[in-house]
N, C-alpha and C positions, 0 to 999 in steps of 0.2 A: 299626270295632272298638268294642265295648261297654265303657265304662269300668266298673271294678269298685270299689265302695265298701264292700264287706263281706267278711269272711273266710269266711262261709258260702257254699258253692258254688251253692245254689239260692235265693239272695237277691239282689235287686237293690234296694238301699236307696232309689233314686230313684223307684221305683214301688210298693214295699211291703215292709215289714219282716216276715220270717217269724216273728219273735218277738213280733209284735203291738205294736210301739212306734209310737204315733201320730207321735211325732217320732223318726225313725231316728237322729238325731245323738245321742240318749241311749243307744243300744244299745252295749253294751261290744264287740260284734263289728265295728263300723263302722270302716272305714279311711279316714282323711281323705286327699284327694288335694291336695297342696299345689301341684301344677302346673296346677290348674284353678281360676282365680279366679271362674269362673261358678258353681261348686258351692256351694249355699247351706249355711250353718252350721245352719239350722233349717228344718224342713218344716212347722212349726206354723202358718205364715201362708198356707199354700196353700188353706185353706178347704175342704178335703176330707180324708177319712180313708183311709189306705192300706188296701187290701183284700188279704188274703192267704188267705182261705178258712178261717181258724181261727174257734172260737167268738167271738161278739161280746162286747164290754165296753160300758160305758155310752156312751163317745164314738162307737162304731160305729153306734149306733142312727140317727144322723143320715143314714146311707146310705139308710135306708128311709123316713124321716120327711118327705121333700121332697114327696111326693104324698099321703100318707095315714098315719095313725097305725097302726103294726103292732099286731096283737092279741098279748097276752102270756098264754100258758098256763103256769101255775105247776104244776110237778110236785113235790108236797109229801108229806113222810113222814120217818120216822126213818132213821137209819143202817142200811144193808144191806137196805132194804125192797124193792129191786129197781127203783128209779126209773130208773137209767141203763140197766139191761138192758131195761126197757120201751121207753125212747126208741130204743135201738138196734134192737130188734125192729120197732118201728113204722117206722123208716127203711128197714130191710132189706126188709120186705115190700112197701113201696111201690117200692123198687128192683126187686123180683121181679115187679112187675106189679099189685099190689093197688091198686084204685081205690076212691076214696071218692065216693059220688054227688054230683054237681054240683061237684066239686072235681078239676081236672086238675093234676098236678104241673107246675109252670112253672119250676122252678129253685131254687137256694139259694146264698146268699152264703157259707155255712159248710160247704161240701162236704168240706173237709179235716178239720174237726171231726167231722162225721158219719162219715167214713171211718175216722178214728182209732179211734172207738168200735166200728165195724163190723168192723174187722180181726180182733178177737178171736173173734167168732162165725162168721166165714166158714170154710168148708172145701171144697176145699183153700184154705189161705191163702197169703199171699205167699211164704213159704219152704217151703211144701208138706210140712212135717215135723211141726209141732205140731198137736194136736187142738183143736177149738173150746173156748173157755173164756169165762167171764163177763167183761164189760168191767171195766176197773180201777176201783177205788173212787174216787169223786170226792174229790180232796184237800181237806182243811180249810184254808181260808185266812182272812185278815182283810179280804178284799176286801169292798167295799160292794155289789157287783153280782156275781151268779153268772155262769157261762158261759151264753151264750144261743145256742141253735141255731135256724137259720132255714130255713124252707120257704116258697116262694112258690107259690100256687095260682091257676089261672085258673078263675073260677066260671062257672056256666052262663049268667049274665047277660052275660058277656064281661069283667067287671072282674077285676082282679088283687087277691089278698088275701095279705098278708104275715103269717106266723105266727111267733112267737119262742117257743121252749120253754126253760124254765129248766133247767139241769143243776147243781143246788146240793147241797152236802154235807148229809146228813141231821142232822149235829151241829148245824147252824144252827137247824134247826126244833126240835129237842129243847130246846136252850137257850132259844129264843124262847118255847116252851110254858111253861117254868118261870118265866121272867122276861123279859117283852117289852122291858124297857129295858136288858138286859145288853149290855155293849159288844160281846160275841162274837155278838150277834143282829142286828147291823147289816144283814148280807146278807139275813136272813130278813125284816126289817122292810121292806126295799126290795121284795122279791118280793111280799109281801102288799099292800103299798100300791099297786103298779102293775099287778098281775095283773088280767086280764079274767075268768079263770075259774080253777078249781083242780081238779086231779086228786089226790085224797086217797088215799094208799097205806096199806093195812092188811096187815101182814106175817104170813101164816099160819104161817111157820116159828117166829117169835118167840112166838106165842100157843100153841104146843104144847109148848114146852120147859119146863125147870125154873123158868125165870124168867118164865113166862107171866103171873104176877100183876103183876110189875113192868112188863112190856110192855103189859098192858091198861091200867095206870095211866097210862103215857106216852101211849098213843093217846088216852085220855079227855081228858087235859091238852090235847093238841094240838087235838083236836076243839073243846073248849071255847074255846080261844084263837082259832082260826079263826072259829068261829061269832060271836064278839064283833066280829071285825074285818072280816068279808067284806061286810057290808051286804046288798045284794040280788044280788051276783055269784053265779054258778052254781058248784056243787061237783059233782064226779063222783067216786064212791066206787069204789075198785078193791082187791079182795082179790087180793094178789100171791101167787106160789107156791101157787096153788090146788090143785095136785096133792097137797098135804099136808093131811091131814084134821085139823081143829080140833075139840076137845072141844065137844059140843053146848052145854053151859052157858056155856062161854067165848064161843062164837060168838053165842049168844043175847044175852048181856050187851053185846057190841060192837055188835050190830045195834040194840039198844035205845038205845045212846049215839048212834049215827048217825041214827036216826030222830028222836030228840029234838032234835039240833042241825041236821040237814040233811034235814027232811021232803021227801019226794018226790024226792030226789036220785037220779039213775040209778046203778045198781049193776051192777058187772061183776066177773068172776073171770078171772084170767089166769095162765097158766104157759108157760114156754117149752118144756115137755115135751109140749104138745098137738101133735096132727097138723098139718101144714102147712095143710090146709084149715080146720080148726077155729081155728087161730091167726089166719089171715087174716080169718075171719069175725068173730072177737071184736075184732080191732084195727080193722076197718072200722067196727063199731058204735061203738066208743070214739071213733074219729075223727069220726064223725057227731055224737056227743054233745059233743065239744070245739068243734066249729064251728057248732053249732045256734044259731039265732035271732040270727044276725049282722045288726045293723041299722046298723052304721057306714057312712059314706059312703066309697066308693072311687072312684078315678080310672078313668074308661073313655074310650075313643076312640069318639065317636059316628060314625054313617054320614056319608059324604061329602055335605055339603049343596050346594045350587045356589050357585054363586059367580060374581061377575063377572070373577074373575081367570082368566087363561088358564093359570096355573101350578096344577096340582091340589094341590101340596104346601101352598099357602097356604090351601086350602079347609079343611084339618083344624084342629080346635081342641080343647083339653082342657076337660073339664067334669066335674061330679060329679053323682052321682045315688044314691039309696038302692038297695041291692041287693034 
């Protein structure tokens, strides 16, 4: 009989808290078992992080860092620019068979987080009654670290590559653009400090409305701030909601800002209203740009060498090499 230590039916606190508590004893839903003297009061000394499939926090990154540093792709842009929708479409298209050259999908530690986003865009969905809708808005919190969504790829050289994507509220970046030292920009500062490359969102919808002047000003501020902070890290430019036509002068003005701050940055246009074939093609190209020029070392399992041991298991060893 399995002992229960949580009021939630799908949670087993001894193997993983569904609410993401690193120490399940801190969870308000936990039920102490006074009849089990072996039940620990704290799980913080186990040396591992409970895995539950939800988006990662800072502590969870140690799950990936034992073999190699995961790459961090920052999805950056203002509120309602389509960042979460893009991530959801990117995941769903891979689920439906989209392949990225030299990168084969090898799993994810955050499938529950991905599926939570994907549920809104699927049709028919779980209850088979509601129509597809955009993913929920990423809530604004005071967290220092955004939600991190993970995908692992097997590269053509045989090595594994772990990628983390940020799912952060746009309000963080708007605040950071205005004042980099604002207390409300802690999360944005963490993203910009640790990211390996950036996907910069330009919202077509905001640039065609009555407040397009203000939207253009905010995009310019954010581009200037990122240009000052990124160093030599790559930036990918993405016009979101590209089915909406932007005034020629406004578009020319934004293009000039981007060319000044991010010369030679790859530029893409994306809309969820594109045909499945066109959507997959665009997302595949964006994926290639996000994973291009990876020169980090990754753990690989080399071919079986000659060994004096009669046990073939002992002949394997881990090593590192450049991809």
